[in-house]
N, C-alpha and C positions, 0 to 999 in steps of 0.2 A: 460464454454467458453475454447474450446480447445486454448492450447497452443502455442505459434508460434515453428518455427522448431529452433532446438538447435544451439548455435555457438560454439565459442571454449571457452566458459566458464570455462569448466571442466578443461582443460589444463591448461587456465593463474590462477585457483585457487589452482591447485596441484602445480605448480611452484613457486607461492606466501607462499605457506604454508610450501613447503619446503625450502626456503631461509630463514626462519624464525626457522627452526629445527622442523617442524610439520608435521603432516599427514593428509590427508582427513579423516581418521577414528577417527581422535581425537575429543572428545566432545569440542563443543564452546559454549559459554556462549552469550546471546544478552538479555542484563538488557532493551534495547531501546523497544523490543518487547514483550518480557517476562519477565519484574523485579521480578516477584513472584518465578523464579526457581531458580535465582543466589545463594542466600545464602545457600540453600541446596546443592547445586552442589559442592561449596567452601568448605562447611564443611565437604565433603566426601572425599578431598585431603589430602595426607598426609603433614608434614611440608615440605617446602622450594621444593614441588612439581612445574613443570610448568604447566601454566594454558594458554588457549586461549580465547581472547575476542573480540568479535567485536563491533566495534564502529562507529560514524559516524561524518564526518567533519560539521562545521557550513554552513549554507546556506545564499544565499545573500537575499535582500529583494523582498517582494510580491508588483507586478504591480497591476494596477485597474483592469485587466482582468485574469491574471495565478497568480498560487502560485510562489514561488522560485524554480528556475532551480535546478535540481536535482544533487546529489554528489552521489558517490559510497560510501559503508562502506570501512572501512579499519580494517586490523587485527592488535591485539595486543597481543604480546606475552611477558608474563612475570612469575616472579615465586614467590610462597607465601613468603611474608616477604621481599621482595626486590624492591625497586624502579629504577631499569633498567629494560627498556623495550625496545622490538625490535618492527617495525611498517610498514607494508608492505600493499599497495593497496589490494583491492579485487582482481583485476585483474593483475598480474605482468607480464611484457611483456618480452621478449627475452632481457637480457642485462641491466635489471634494478634489482636494489639493494635494499634491504629494510633500513631503516632510524632507528639508535639509539637514545634514549633520556632516561631522568629520570624525573619521575613524581614527580612534586613538592607537589601538593595536589588535591583532589577533593572539587569542588566548587557546592554547590547546590543553583540554580535560579528558581524563580516563576514568573511567568508572567499571568494578568489577562485579560480575553478575552470575548467577547459576549457569551451567553449559545447558543443563536438561533438567526434565523430571526423574531420570533413575535414581534411586536411592544408593545404589553403589557406585555413582558417577560424582569423582572428585575434583574436576575440570571446572575451570573458570573462564568465563567469558568477558573481554574486555571492551568498552565501548569508547572508542577514542571520538574525541569530536573537538572541531575549531570554530571558535565564535568571533566574529569581529563585534568588537567592543566601541561602541561610539563615545565621544568626547559629551561628558554630561552637561546640561544645559542647566540654567538656574531655577527654573520650574521641574526638574526631575531630582529625587532623592537619591537616586543610583542610575551609574550609567546602563543605557538600553543597550541588550546583548541579541545578536542575531546569528543562528547556527548557519554556518557556510560549508562546512565539511563533516562526515561522518564516515566511520569505519569500525565495522566489529571483528575481532579475530580472538581466537582461543589463546595466542601468545601476546600477553601484554605489550612487552617492547615491538613486536610485530605491527600491531594495532597502531601504536604511536608513531612508528615510522611511516607505516601507511598514509596516515592522516596528515604528515608533515611533509608528504610528498604534494599534497593536494593543497595544503594550506600555505606552504613557501611561496609559490608563485603568487596566490592572492596577497599576500603579506606585501611583494615586491610591489605588485600592481597599484595597493592601496598608499605605499610607500610608509608602511607602518611597521613597528617590530612584532617580531613573532615570539612569543613567551608561552612558557609551560606554567599551568597554573601549579603544579607540585613537582618537584626536583627541575631537571636539565631535560632539553629536548633531542631525542636521538637524532641522528642522520634519516635524512629522507630516503625512504625504499626503494629499490629499483622499479622503474617501470614494468607494469604487467605486461607479462608477454602476450597475454592475449585480450588486444583493447577493447574496450566497453563499448565503442560505436560511437558515429558520429555525434556533432554536437547539433541540436536541435533548433530550427528558428522558435523564437520566443511563442508565436500563435500556437506551434504544435506541443510544445512543451508545456502550457499552460494548463492544460487539462488534466493530466495527471501527476501526482506527486509520491516519492517514497522516501519515507523517514522515519527514525526511530520514534516510537510510540510507547514509552517504557522499556520492557523486555524484549519488544516485538518492532521487526522494520515493519511497517504498513504501507501499502498502495492506495492510495485514495483517487477516486473520480471527483475532482471538484466540480464538474457540469451535472453532478447527478443527486438530486434531493433524497435520493434512497427510497426508503418505505413510503414517503412522502408522496413521492411521484402517481403511486396507484391508489391513495387513501380514497380518491372518491370513487373510483369504478370498483373497488372491494366494498364499499358503502353500500352502493346499488345493488350489486350481487348480492350481499348479505341480507339485505331488505326484502330483496325479491325471493330468494330460497327461504326466510323466515315467514314470509306470507303463504308460500306454497306449503309449508310445514303446518301451518294453521289450517288450511284447508284438508291435508291429508288427517290432521288430530280430529276434526271433525267428521269426517269420514268413518272414522276407527270406531269415535264413539257413536254413530248411527248404525254402524254394522255389530256393535256391542250391545245396543238396545234391541235389534233384530234379532238376536241370538245367533248371528252366523260367526263362529267362532274363526274358522279359516279366513274370511276376510277382515275381520278383528285383528287378527294377528299381522296379516298382511300389511294392511295401512297403518297400524302401529308402529312396525319396522320401518317403514319406508319415511314415516314422519318422523322417529327418532333419527336416522341416518340424515335428512335434510335439515334438521333443526340443529344438530351438531356441526354441521359444514356452514350451515347459515351463520350459527355462533361464531364459527373460526372467522370466518371472513369480516364480522362486523368487529371482533376483537382485534384482526391486523390492521384494519381501516381506522379503529380508535388511537392504536399503537403509531401508525404513520403519521395521523393528522397531527399529532404531537411531537413528530420528531422536527427537532429544531435546527439542526446541523444543515451545512450549504454543502456537504459534501458526504460519499459513501465509500466506505472502504470494500475493495474488492478482494485483497488477498493480506495476509500478514505472515510471518516466519518468523520463529523463536523456539528456544527450548527445543532444538533437536524436531520441530514439527513444522507443517506449513498448513492454512486453511484458506479454500477460495470461498468468498461469498461468507464473510463471518457474521456472527449475531453481533448487532448494536445496542447500545443506550440509546433514549430518547435525544442525549446532546450527540451522538456519533460515535461515541468513544466504543472501540472493540471490546466483546465479552472476551475476558481471559479463560473460559473454559475451553479444553481442546475439541471445540466441534464448531461446526457453521450451519449454513441452510442448506450445503450439499453432503452434510456427513461428518463422520469424525474427522480429527486433525490426520495428516498422514505424515510418517515418520522419514526424515530425508534419505535414510537408507533404501528406501524404495522409490526413491526418485529415480528416474531413468534420463530426464533433461528435458531442456526446455526448448520450443521451434517453434515457427510462424508458418503454419501451413495454409493454404489457401481454403476459403469457404464461399464458395461460388464467386461473388464480386467482392468479398472481403478477405481479411487476413485475420487469423486469430494468433493471439499469443497464450500459445499451448502448454501446459506443464503434464507430461508422461510420467507415470508411474506404474507400480506393480498392479495396482487397482484400475489403470487404462487412463487415457488421456483426459484432461479437464481443459477447458478454456478459461483464462482468466478476463479476458474481453476480447471483442470483436471491432475492427476497425476498417476503413477503406483505403488506409495509408499505411504501405508496406515499411517505409523508412521507420515512422513510429513504433510499427509492431518490431521491428528489429531494435530500435533503442531500449525499449522496456523489456523485452526477451534478455537483453544484455545484463540489465539492471536487476531482474528475478534471478537470473543465474548465477549474480555475485552474492544475492541476499540468500540465496539457498544454499550456497558454498559455505558463506561466513558464518551460516546460523547452524552448520552440521555438526553432529558429533564426531569426535575425531576417529572412529570407525572400529572400535573395538568391541561392537556388538552388531548383530543381524536379527531382525525381524522374525518371526516364523514364516512368513510368506515369501521372504527372501531367501532363507534357507530353504524352501521347498522349492523354489525356481531355481535354486544352484544344484539342486539334488537332483531335479529333473533333466537340468541341463547336462549333469556329470553321466547320468543313465542312459542318456540317448546314445553315446556312441557305442556304450557296452551294449545295448540293445541291438545294435547295428549288428555288430560284429558277430554276436550270438545268431543273428538271423543268415550269416554268411555261412558259418559253420552248420548251421543244421539243413542246409538246402542240399 
């Protein structure tokens, strides 16, 4: 899927990082998207070294039709062994200033959710998250919380252990206590035998973000205005098509008055088709012009399915229906892998399935593609069903694979 035209994200991000005393080339940690890479990155830093962490604010509630409205990530600038931090939004406008705070503690929470939509499935999926809780100021009614790590797993204890592995080094970095919202903390999980990729520079990391939104993990492009990008173009196309359809309707009326039945049917059919197409363009343009979000979702995974190019509300929230602009959601058991093939001068982040390969996005940066391919590979694995069922398409593929050797043997016998 080609990316939308670039906005002024690069300038706004550079301004935000500069206000924190950082550079776009400085490595930035993101334990929400890739929790497995944080511990090793912090271990490589010398004592009292500054570090940059991307976090995410809490989200609102989920409606019956859409997930929560999206929120842009924030940057946290800290120093190893110090609780004082500075915080800036992902984009910092002219005249804005970062805020200061002090980390009071890190809190691990766990929330159970259904595994999938299968009526017979009784599995529960656990979202374990780690939140930085800042000391409350006099102007605040409650402490400010920021999401700094998240893991989804079918095993609740394993989910907590995995998030503790990412949160424990962060707690040490902030010289803050790591606590559990309920119960006691489990020991940290062992490192993942398959590392999730290197840490990216902040300038590269800024554009895309993966985080839980309700029951789904959603990948967003924060340099895209989504449907708003093409609203003006769609308005022009729709207006032109409606004008053409008006001319065709007039020709159909003239043919009808002249008694030419064939011309009347031909012009009327063409006019109806052009009218519907023009109306569709205008309707899409109206929706796009009212799109208020500063990001666009590229992918979501949840309930044992994934969608590329999901439908969205005007506020940017993902539609909860199992379908998107490219068609119906695809079951996880039909996923064959995530890769980064070349597309001429670009690199694709591609998900291959029984329905064929689909591009999540294209980029000219191979390291960026590899980073997000690893993150999506983890997201798909975390959201997959335990493997007790198989789709009809998968059963047919396995049956065909099993029949091929038998057919070859039969050919040898009959020769």
